[in-house]
N, C-alpha and C positions, 0 to 999 in steps of 0.2 A: 514810202512818197515818205515826206519831212514832213514838220508840222507847219510848214508856210505853204506847202503845196496843198495840206487839208485844210489850213483857214482859208484858202481863195476865194472858194464861193462854186469853184469848177465841181461840176456833178460830170463825174463819168458816165457813159455809155448812152449821151445825148448823141441822135442820128446824124451822119455827116449831111446830111442834106440840109436837116436846120442846126450847119456852122453860123452861131451857135445855138439859132431858134428857127429857121426853119421860116423864116417871114422876112419881106423885103420895106427898106423904108418909103414909107408914104410921101408925095410932095410935099418936100419943106423940110421933111424930118429926116437928121444924120444918121447915117447906116448905124454909128457909134452906138446910138443912142438906142437902138432895133436891138443891136446884139446883148447890150449890158442886161434890159429888157427881158429877153428870153433869156440869160443865163437864169434871173432871178427869177421867172416864170416853172424853170427848171428844177432850181432848188425847192421853192414851194411844193411841184410837184409831187417830188420824191420824196420830200418829209411826210406829207397828208401818205403816201402808199406806202413808208413806213409804219404810222400811226395804224395806218389800217390792214394792213397783214397780222399786226397781234391784235387785231380784236376779238372778242369775244362773239356768238352764234348774234346779230340783233342785238346786243345791248352798247356797244362801244367800249366793256370793260376791259380790255387790254390784257385780256386774261392768255395771251400767246396761244393760243389751244392748236394750231399750225393748219391756220385754215386754207394755206395753198389758192393757186390763184384764182381761183372760183370765189372768193371773198372781196376780190379784187376789182371791184365794178367801176372801170374807168369814167364812165358819169359823173358819180358818187365821187370820186378822187380829184377830177378837173372843178364840178365844184366849191367840195372845200381847199383847194387852190386858187378858187377866183379866176379863171383861166376857163373857156373855151373847151369844148370837146378836141377841137380841129386842133386846138394847138398844141393839147395834151400827145396828137398824134404826130405833127409837126416833128416835135421834139423825141418822140421816142418811137414812131413809126408803130408800136404794140405794143398789149398786155405787156410781150416777154423783154422787148426794150426796154421796160419800165422796171418788170421785175429786175433784169442785167444791174440797170445803174442805180436801183435800190439796195443791192446787195455789195454792188464794188462800194458803194456811200458808205456802209456798213461798214466792211475791210478795213476800210481807208481810214476809219472815225475810231473805230470802237478795237479791232483783233489787233492789226496792225502796230499800234501804240504800246499795246501791252505784251508784244517782242522787244520792241524799240527801246522800251523799260526796259526789260531785262538784259539787253543790251549793256545800258545806262550801268545796270548793280554791278557789271563784270570789268567795268570800267573803260568801257566800247564808247567808237561816238557814232549814232545810229546815222546819221548821214555819211558817216565812212564806209558803209556795208555793202560789200560787194554786191553788184546786182546778182541778182538769181538768173542762173539760164539750166537748160536741162536736153539732153535728158541724166546728164550725170549726179549733176545737185539731187536730184530725187531720188533716186534708184542706185546710184553707183556707192562703194565701198569708200569707203573716209581713211585714211591717213593720219595716223595720230601718234602722241607720246606713247612711252608707257604706261601701263595704265598703275595709279596705288602712290603715286613721286609729289614731292610738292614742287609743281610746276608753275609757270604764268602764266594766267587765265585771264587775259583782257587788262594785263599792265598790273595786277596783285598777284601778288604769290604768295599763294595759300596752300596747304596738305589739306588733303581731304578727310572728313570728320572736323573739320572746325567752324562750320554753321550749323545752325539746326534751319531744318526743311521739315516746316506743317506738313506736306503729301508725302512723307516717305515714312520707314521705319525708323530712321534713325541720322545723325548728323550728317549732314555732305560739304562740300566745298561748295565756295561763295558761286560758282556756273551751275552748280549742277542744283542746286540752291532754286537761282533763278530760275533754268526751263523750268524745273516742277512749278514754281510761284506761276510762270507762264501761261502753262499748259494747265491749271487749274482754272486759272483766270478767262483765259479763252473758253473754256467748256461751263463756265458761271454765261458769259454773254451769246455764247448761241444756244446756249438752255433757254435764255431769254427772251430768244428770237426765233419761234420754233412754226411762224408762220411764214415769216421770210426764208424758213431753212425749208419748209414745205415746199414754195412756189420755187424758189430756187432750184431746188431737186426737179421741179416741175418741167422746169423751161431751160433744163442744163445751165443757166446760169452759172455754176461751181467750177468753175474751169480754171486753170492752172495759172493762166498769165492774170485771173484775179487774184488771186491771192502771193504774187512776186514777192511783196513787198512785206510781207508777213514773215513768209518763208526764207526770203534773205537773212533777215533779222534772225528768227528760231538757229538758222546754221550757226551762227556768229557765234551764239551761246551753245549750242550742240558740241561744239566743237572746242570750246573751251572747257565746258564738263566735260568731254575726253579726252582732253589734256591733263587736267589735274586727277584724272579717274574715280570720278562718279558716276559716271554712266560706261555702258559698256560698249567696247572700241568700234563696234559693228552696225552698231544704231545711225538709221538715214532717216534726214529731215521726212523720206514720206514715211517712214515707221513712227512719225509723231505726227504725223497726218492720222496715220490710222488709229493711235490711242484714242485721239479727241473724236474719231467715228464710230469707236466700237462703245467710248464711256458715253456718247447722247442716244446710244440704243438705249440706254435705261431706261431716261428721260419720259417722264411720264402723269398726265395731271393728277393721280393719287399721292404723287410727293412732290408737294408745291416748296418744301425748305431743299428740297437736292439731295438728300440723304443717299439715297441711291446712287445718285452719277456720281457722288463723290469719293463713296464706297468704291466703286467699279474704278473709281480712276487711280485710290488709291491700291489695289490691285495690280491695274495696269505698268503703274508706273514703279513698284516693286520690281515687274520683271525689266525695266532697264534698269537695273543696278549689275554692275560687272561680277564676277565670281562663276556663272554658268557657263555652258559650252557654247560653244558659236551658232548663230542663227543659220537656217538655209537661205542661199541665195534669194533675193526679190523675182518676182517672174518680171518679164518681159512686157506684161500686161499695165496697163492703164490703172492706177489707183481714183486718183482725178481725172475730170473727164479734158479729154488732150482736145488740142485746138490744132489748126489748119499748119502755122509756124510750129507748132512741139508736137508732134506727133507719138511721142516714145515718152511723153508723160505720164 
């Protein structure tokens, strides 16, 4: 999603029955005003839900302890957002619908920009990224140039070994370093929202289509890194998702500085480098939760 889309105030996940607000214009009140009010209400509700999901038990401390949907009390969300509970239900239909909207907002505003920034780092334009399509983009093999040569990646000619990489064991080309930075920053963003992650897992909000923009941008950077020989040629976007999932498994409350997750990510990133034997083929099963339109994700 482009920066203009993210800044428009639109909230993904609002119930179709409430397009965009689920209300009818009162006598003498223009329908356009009702729609504008509903958008503002949806925005406030999602912001309150995002904050509430990261609060510690009972103290509002924002500890992000992975509270899940059990901590998302809809009457409290509505009160904090300054709306009635009926308005919340008209907009999102259920607690699960609100979590899906909160997850989509987090992806659009925090995750996707990290991948798009990596596209810019390699000389690309996020606005020209090819839309993500499944199943081939998620799990299929990639066709890349020969590893190890100085090849054009995102409009910049660089040979491997000309750019430092804080996330790996040595120097990388521009694209490989950008990819590793994007994954590291993505891990930090996800680790800071453990409550949202727990709720999103409980409600199956982490579906493939919810991260299309993020994956499309990562795919561009991955392809450039493979062409310059900075990462293994058989790596897929699906593998990058697995790297983040595995590193997130090391997050725990006794490590507030994130040392363990960064250590785990370093180990996993080293496995992305070329020079070892080929990977076995991926399974036909789903790494992310499939939806009706993309059952092979």
